[in-house]
C-alpha positions in Angstrom: -7.7 -11.6 -6.0 -9.7 -7.9 -5.3 -7.9 -4.7 -4.4 -8.5 -4.5 -0.5 -8.6 -1.4 1.7 -4.9 -1.3 3.2 -5.4 -0.3 6.9 -8.3 -3.4 7.2 -5.9 -5.8 5.1 -2.7 -5.1 6.6 -4.5 -5.2 10.1 -5.9 -8.7 9.5 -2.7 -10.3 8.5 -0.3 -12.8 10.1 2.7 -11.8 11.8 5.2 -13.8 10.5 8.6 -11.3 11.8 9.8 -14.2 14.6 10.9 -16.0 11.6 13.8 -13.8 10.5 17.0 -13.5 12.4 16.9 -10.6 14.8 20.9 -10.2 14.4 20.9 -9.9 10.8 18.4 -6.7 10.8 21.4 -4.1 9.7 22.1 -5.7 6.9 18.4 -6.8 5.9 18.9 -4.9 2.6 21.8 -6.5 1.4 20.9 -10.4 2.1 17.1 -9.5 0.8 18.9 -8.5 -2.2 19.3 -12.2 -3.6 19.6 -11.0 -7.2 20.3 -7.7 -8.7 18.7 -4.7 -8.9 17.1 -3.9 -12.0 15.5 -1.1 -14.1 18.3 1.5 -13.4 17.2 1.8 -9.6 18.7 3.0 -6.7 20.8 -0.4 -5.4 19.1 -1.7 -2.4 15.4 -0.3 -3.1 14.7 -2.6 -6.2 15.4 -5.8 -5.6 15.0 -9.5 -6.7 14.3 -12.4 -4.5 13.5 -16.1 -4.2 12.3 -18.7 -1.9 15.5 -18.3 -0.1 15.5 -14.8 0.7 11.9 -14.2 2.1 13.4 -14.4 6.3 15.3 -11.7 5.1 12.8 -9.9 4.0 10.4 -10.7 6.5 12.9 -8.9 9.0 13.7 -6.0 6.6 9.9 -5.0 6.5 10.3 -4.4 10.5 12.1 -0.9 9.8 11.2 -0.2 5.9 7.6 -1.4 4.4 8.1 -3.5 1.4 6.4 -3.8 -1.5 6.6 -7.9 -3.1 5.5 -7.9 -6.8 5.2 -11.7 -7.8 5.7 -11.3 -12.0 6.9 -13.6 -14.8 8.6 -13.0 -17.9 5.9 -14.4 -19.9 3.3 -12.3 -18.8 2.5 -9.1 -20.4 1.3 -7.0 -17.3 3.9 -7.8 -15.7 6.1 -6.1 -17.9 3.9 -3.5 -18.0 3.6 -2.9 -14.4 7.3 -3.2 -13.0 9.4 -0.7 -14.5 6.4 1.7 -13.0 6.5 0.4 -9.7 10.6 0.2 -9.6 9.9 4.2 -10.7 7.6 5.2 -8.1 9.6 3.3 -5.4 13.0 4.4 -6.4 11.2 8.3 -6.0 10.6 7.7 -2.9 14.1 7.9 -1.6 14.7 4.6 0.4 11.3 4.8 2.4 9.9 1.9 0.4 11.7 -1.4 -1.0 10.4 -3.0 -4.0 11.1 -7.2 -4.0 10.3 -8.6 -7.2 9.9 -12.8 -7.3 9.4 -14.5 -10.7 6.3 -16.9 -10.2 8.1 -19.4 -11.6 11.2 -19.5 -9.6 9.4 -19.2 -6.3 6.5 -21.5 -5.7 7.1 -21.3 -1.9 6.3 -17.3 -2.1 3.5 -17.8 -4.6 1.8 -20.3 -2.2 2.5 -18.0 1.1 0.6 -15.0 -0.9 -1.7 -17.2 -2.5 -1.0 -15.9 -6.0 -3.5 -17.0 -8.6 -1.9 -14.9 -11.4 0.5 -12.6 -12.4 1.2 -9.9 -11.7 0.2 -10.2 -7.7 1.5 -7.3 -5.7 1.5 -7.3 -1.6 2.6 -5.1 1.2 4.8 -6.8 4.0 5.0 -4.5 7.2 6.4 -5.5 10.4 6.4 -9.1 9.6 2.7 -8.8 8.5 1.8 -9.6 4.8 -1.2 -7.9 3.4 -2.4 -8.9 -0.3 -2.9 -5.2 -2.6 -3.6 -5.9 -5.7 -3.2 -8.0 -9.0 -3.0 -7.1 -12.3 -1.3 -3.8 -13.8 -2.9 -0.7 -12.3 -2.5 2.9 -14.0 0.2 5.0 -12.2 -2.3 7.2 -10.5 -3.8 4.3 -8.7 -0.3 2.8 -8.0 0.5 6.3 -6.2 -2.5 6.1 -4.0 -1.5 2.5 -3.2 2.1 3.2 -2.5 0.8 6.0 -0.4 -1.7 4.2 1.8 1.1 1.7 2.7 3.2 4.4 3.8 0.7 5.8 6.0 -0.1 2.8 7.4 3.7 2.0 8.0 3.8 5.0 9.6 0.8 4.4 11.9 2.8 1.1 13.1 5.9 2.8 13.4 7.5 1.5 10.6 9.3 4.6 9.3 12.8 3.3 8.6 15.1 3.8 5.7 17.3 1.6 3.2 20.4 3.2 2.0 20.2 4.6 -1.7 23.5 5.1 -2.6 24.1 8.6 -1.8 25.9 7.8 1.7 23.0 10.0 3.8 21.7 7.2 5.5 22.3 7.0 9.1 24.5 4.2 10.5 22.3 1.4 12.3 22.0 0.6 15.7 23.9 -2.5 16.8 21.2 -5.0 17.2 21.2 -7.1 20.3 22.8 -11.1 19.7 20.3 -13.7 19.2 20.5 -17.1 21.3 22.5 -19.8 19.3 19.5 -22.2 19.1 17.1 -19.3 17.8 20.2 -18.6 15.0 19.9 -22.6 14.5 16.3 -22.2 13.8 16.5 -19.4 11.7 19.1 -20.7 9.6 18.0 -23.5 8.8 15.0 -21.9 7.7 16.7 -20.1 5.0 18.2 -23.5 3.9 14.6 -24.4 3.6 15.1 -27.2 6.4 12.1 -26.9 8.3 12.9 -30.2 10.5 16.0 -28.8 11.3 14.2 -25.7 12.7 11.4 -26.9 14.3 13.9 -29.2 16.4 16.0 -26.2 17.5 13.4 -24.3 18.4 11.8 -27.5 20.8 15.2 -28.1 22.0 15.3 -24.2 23.1 11.9 -24.6 24.8 13.1 -27.7 26.6 16.0 -25.6 28.0 13.8 -22.7 28.8 10.1 -23.6 29.1 9.2 -19.8 29.4 10.9 -19.0 25.8 8.7 -17.3 23.9 10.0 -16.5 21.1 11.0 -20.1 20.5 7.0 -20.9 21.2 5.8 -18.6 18.6 8.9 -19.5 16.4 7.8 -23.1 16.7 4.4 -22.9 15.8 5.0 -20.6 13.0 7.7 -23.2 11.6 5.3 -26.3 12.5 2.5 -24.2 9.8 5.1 -23.8 7.3 5.6 -27.5 7.1 2.1 -28.2 7.4 1.9 -26.4 4.2 5.0 -26.8 2.5 4.5 -28.8 -0.8 0.7 -28.5 -0.9 -1.5 -26.2 -3.6 -3.9 -24.2 -1.8 -6.7 -25.4 -4.1 -6.1 -28.8 -3.2 -6.2 -28.4 0.5 -9.7 -26.5 0.1 -11.2 -28.8 -2.4 -9.8 -31.7 0.1 -11.6 -30.4 3.1 -15.0 -29.5 0.9 -15.0 -32.9 -0.2 -14.4 -34.5 3.6 -16.2 -32.0 6.0 -15.8 -34.5 9.0 -11.9 -35.5 8.1 -10.1 -33.4 11.2 -6.7 -33.0 9.3 -8.4 -31.5 6.4 -10.5 -29.1 8.1 -7.2 -27.9 10.5 -5.0 -27.5 7.2 -7.7 -24.8 5.8 -7.3 -23.1 8.9 -3.9 -23.0 8.6 -3.9 -21.8 5.1 -6.7 -19.2 6.3 -3.9 -18.0 8.7 -1.1 -17.7 6.5 -3.2 -15.6 4.2 -4.0 -12.8 7.5 -7.6 -14.4 7.2 -7.4 -14.9 10.9 -11.2 -14.7 12.1 -11.6 -17.2 9.6 -9.2 -19.7 10.5 -10.2 -19.1 14.2 -14.1 -19.8 13.4 -13.3 -23.1 11.4 -11.0 -24.3 14.4 -13.4 -23.3 17.0 -16.9 -24.9 15.1 -14.9 -28.1 14.5 -13.9 -28.2 18.1 -17.2 -28.3 19.1 -18.4 -30.9 17.3 -15.6 -33.0 18.6 -14.8 -35.4 22.0 -12.1 -37.3 23.2 -8.3 -37.4 21.1 -9.6 -35.3 18.3 -10.9 -32.8 20.4 -8.0 -32.6 21.9 -6.0 -32.3 18.8 -8.0 -29.2 17.4 -7.4 -27.5 21.1 -3.3 -27.8 20.8 -4.0 -26.6 17.2 -5.8 -23.9 17.9 -3.1 -22.8 20.7 -0.5 -22.6 18.1 -2.2 -20.3 15.8 -2.7 -18.2 18.9 0.7 -18.1 19.5 1.3 -17.5 15.6 -1.0 -14.1 16.0 0.0 -13.0 19.3 -1.3 -13.3 22.6 -2.1 -10.0 23.1 -4.2 -9.6 19.8 -7.6 -9.1 20.6 -8.6 -11.6 18.0 -7.0 -14.4 20.1 -8.8 -13.0 23.1 -12.2 -13.4 21.7 -11.5 -16.8 20.1 -10.0 -17.9 23.7 -13.5 -16.8 25.1 -15.4 -19.1 23.2 -12.7 -21.9 23.5 -13.4 -21.9 27.1 -17.1 -22.0 26.6 -16.4 -25.1 24.1 -14.0 -26.8 26.5 -16.0 -26.4 30.0 
């Protein structure tokens, strides 16, 4: 994994925010803190997380940028990087949160962020994940990376803070209530029961076919379900060895989208669709519509892909 330009990498990432329970936003720092703050850092600013905390972490990123560090106790570069990151993040006085995930205890996080080595560091801003770097960087380079994260977050209107224990933080406004079926889906996601989350979103859509949040949430959970338990290298190897296997090719597109490679995912699906007919063509079209929902129907990349889809269908 190589270091990427911050604005470009984050702008290309996928919006995951529909997977978080909106009504928990005011308590997100505490909920995201599945473990205890470490290294003497301010509570709520440096936290330990596992797979079960991911939805809360995504939600937290709606109001404060999150630095996610995937580390391991046996990794010397992790041991070098972690204390420096903790100190630099703590110095921001709640403008950033550092979430540390143990690679051995958080396989879903490792897969979601396509971490090929430890440490791997990513940003999550407004529900959008983006790779930053892998390995241990010098302190001056780390400061530059954090400054870029803060700058891009400000451009996106993400300028909130989390409490740092000195009582100076203003109270958060009361959030709007979440529809019961949406909450049922979010709770199921937190519990790792993706089938139950899918069922809740489907029930919500059956009651209100125009429920845009449920439609987007359903598309996202279906993607997570398709990727659950599968290694990235296995997905890509299967697609490379069977180029005519429609399901294998669609799964690579899912993997690309989950890692923020939106144009790659759309391009693969559109090229595949152009080679098919009948039921297989319809399956690819429906899957592509799901991917559009995940990225957001107002995204210019979706608009461009829609135009090409129209020409391929008619």
